[in-house]
N, C-alpha and C positions, 0 to 999 in steps of 0.2 A: 645679500654680502650685509648684514653685518661693519659697521662701522665702529670697531670696538676704543682705538683711542676719542670718537666723541662719546662711548655708555660710561671708558675711564675717566669723563672731566667731569658736565653739570648734568645731565640728562634731565627729565623731568622722571617722574613714579609713575606714570603710562609708558615711557619711553622703557626705560629701564624694565617693565616688565613686558612688553612688549618682548625687547630681545627677550627674558628668558626665552619666552612663548616660541621668539625664535629657533634656538638653541635646543630645545627637547626636539626640533622635527630638522637640523640641519650643527646631526653632531659630532659632520666632519670644524666645527667652524666651533667647540671644546676643547678643541689642545691649545689655540690660541690663548680662549680665554684661561686655559688652565698659566699658560707662561706668565701671565699678567700675576696670580693665585699665587705663584709658587720663585716669582726673582722681581717680583715690581717695584714701587718704587709701595713705601706704606700708605699711599693711598690706590694707590690701582689692589695691594690686594686687599684692603676691605673691597674695596668697588666691583673688586671681580668674587670674592667668594661674596657677597651680601646676593650680586646677579646669582652663582652659581645654585644661594639656599633657594634663593626663587622657583628656579629653571627643575632643584629637588622637590619642588612641593608639585611645577606644574606634569615631571614623572621623571621620578625614582630613576628607576630602569635605568635609563641612558647613563648613569654613574657609575653600574656594573664594571663599565671597562679599565671603571676610572679609580676603581681599590686601589689596588695595588697604590697608583700613585699620592691616591688626598693620602690612604695612610703612611706612606712613608715623609713626601711630606709634614704631617704630623709631628711628624718626632723631629722636626727644628719650624716648624710655627715661630713665627714670628710677630705675629700679632693676633686681639682678641679674635677679628673677625675666622681670623682661618681654625681657630680651635675651634668655636663659633658655628661655624657649619660644617667641619670635621664633623664634631659628635650628635650638633642638630642630624643629619642624615642618619648617622649611625643607630638613636636613640630612636625616629620614627618613621624610618626608611630600616628598617634590621639590618640584621651582620652582616659582611660580607662570606661569604658559603668557602673564602679559602683556607685552610685549617693553618697555615704559618701567618699569613693576613686576621687572620682571631688571635693571635698570639702578641701579637705586633700592640693591636690596639687595643687588647687589653691587660698590658704591662703599660700603655699611655693611657690612660682613661683612670687607670688608681692612683699616678701618676699625676696628672692632674688632680679628680677629689683629691689627692693628702697634699698636694703643696697649697700655703695657706693664704697665701697671695693673689691665687688662681683666681677668676671673675665666676659671680652664682648662677650666672646663663652657661656655663661651661659646665661648672662644678651640677646642676641640676642634669643636663642632657648625658654623665657622665651618671653621677647612681643611675639615669633609666638605661643607658648599654651593657649596665654587671650587674643587672636584676635581667637582662636577658641573659649574659653570662651562665645565670647560676639556675633555667632551665640548661646549658648544657653540661656547664662544669654546678654541681651542686657541694664544694665542694669550697671554691668562695666562699658564699654565703652566708658563715661566721666572718674573713673577713671583710665586708664590704657590710657588714652588723655593727660589723666593733667597729668603724669608724665612722658608719652615721652617728656615733652612743657618744664618742671619742669628739663629733663634731657639733650636732644638735644644737648644744643649748650657747653657746659659740657665729653659731647662724645667723641668718640671715629668716623673713618670710619666709620667702622665695620655693630655698631651702632642708625649710620644717618639712613644709606642707611636703614636696618634694621627698620626701624621705616618708613620710609616715607614710606616703601612698605605695611608694617603698615596701616600707615593711609591712602596710594589712595583709595585698596579696604573693607576698616570700609566706603566711603566717596559713596563704586561702594553701 
């Protein structure tokens, strides 16, 4: 059994990675991690987001039943770590299959991308998510291009690099 209270304190990197591996094999424990993720202290939200992120790298399929919870929580995310987990999950591992969840994720992703106070990591993952959406909804490609153009000059090197990659793939 996973001692989440210990994991939310100061585990070593190895313990954290072992906990992530454990979660992918014992998915009934995910509800306990999501309790920290959605309603814990700032430290618990940050650590649980990192734990979930590590678990998604091991096996993202265990999160399919949790897409509704993740997206619903994204609307009220309080920490950058929560937003990073959410955007990273969907940028690296694909979009949800449910139509309504796709709509909510699409709107939230656009909101984060246009927010000037949003972190670069979140914005970069948003670019990738929105690129994925252009394959389903080609009509949003123009809006995505406009946002990239508008933000490009005043953005970081990381944003510019991802923006160039997205624009290049849109041309293909």
